[in-house]
C-alpha positions in Angstrom: 90.3 164.3 149.5 92.7 161.4 149.8 92.3 158.5 147.3 93.8 155.1 148.0 94.9 152.4 145.5 96.0 148.9 146.7 98.4 146.6 145.0 100.5 143.5 145.7 97.8 140.8 146.0 98.1 137.5 144.3 98.4 133.7 144.7 100.9 132.3 147.3 101.4 128.9 148.8 100.8 128.4 152.6 103.8 129.6 154.5 104.7 132.1 151.9 104.8 135.9 152.0 103.2 138.9 150.3 103.5 142.6 150.8 100.5 144.7 150.1 100.9 148.4 149.2 98.3 151.2 149.5 99.3 154.4 147.6 97.6 157.6 148.7 97.0 160.4 146.2 97.7 163.0 148.7 100.1 163.6 151.6 99.5 161.1 154.3 101.7 162.4 157.1 98.8 164.4 158.5 96.3 161.5 158.4 95.3 160.4 161.8 95.2 156.6 161.1 95.5 154.1 158.3 94.8 150.4 158.3 93.6 147.3 156.6 90.5 145.2 156.6 89.8 142.0 154.7 86.6 140.3 153.5 85.7 136.9 152.2 82.5 136.1 150.4 79.5 135.7 152.7 81.3 137.2 155.7 81.5 140.7 157.2 84.6 142.8 156.6 87.1 142.0 159.3 89.5 144.6 160.7 93.2 143.4 160.4 95.5 146.1 161.5 96.0 149.8 161.9 98.7 152.4 162.5 98.0 155.6 164.4 99.6 158.9 163.9 102.8 158.7 166.0 103.5 155.1 164.9 101.4 153.0 167.3 100.3 149.8 165.6 97.5 147.3 166.5 96.6 143.9 165.1 93.8 141.4 165.2 94.9 138.4 167.2 94.9 136.0 164.3 97.7 137.9 162.5 99.9 139.0 165.4 103.5 137.9 164.9 102.9 137.2 161.2 101.8 140.6 159.7 103.5 144.0 160.0 101.8 147.3 159.1 103.9 150.3 158.3 103.6 153.7 156.5 106.1 155.6 154.5 105.1 159.3 154.7 107.7 160.3 152.2 106.3 157.9 149.6 102.7 158.4 150.7 102.3 154.7 151.0 100.9 152.2 153.5 102.2 148.7 153.6 101.1 145.3 155.0 103.9 142.7 155.1 102.3 139.3 155.4 104.4 136.3 156.4 103.6 132.7 157.2 100.4 133.0 155.3 97.6 130.5 155.9 94.7 129.5 153.7 92.3 131.3 156.1 94.1 134.6 155.2 92.5 134.3 151.7 90.4 137.4 151.2 90.1 140.8 149.5 92.2 143.2 151.4 91.1 146.8 151.7 93.2 149.7 153.0 91.5 152.7 154.6 92.4 156.1 156.0 90.9 158.2 158.8 91.9 161.8 158.0 91.1 163.0 161.6 89.4 161.7 164.7 85.7 161.2 164.0 86.0 161.6 160.3 84.5 158.8 158.0 86.9 156.3 156.6 88.2 156.6 153.1 88.5 153.2 151.3 90.6 151.7 148.6 89.2 149.4 145.9 90.7 146.2 147.4 93.3 143.6 146.3 92.7 139.9 146.2 95.0 137.5 148.2 94.8 133.8 147.7 96.7 131.4 149.9 96.5 127.9 148.4 98.7 125.0 147.5 
């Protein structure tokens, strides 16, 4: 069973950048897909981005051109590079893994991102 631990959150001013990391306890090269969601209080968890086995990436429209998702199979780590951050990006960010098609998602514990001046 893969376990996921996020890091890299924090406080940043609007227009700034952060890079989130998601370290997997096992080998991730065989995982079908990995990605990120985010959630703010009182709202449903929102899907942000994913990366599918083979390298195809997808993003929610609100982050296209600003966020970049990547995975380093050698380091067993998923990343989310976030540039040009906006206050509306403030949320708890959760990484997830889908071990194979149809399998339930495995979640990390989340990392808080605050964008504020």
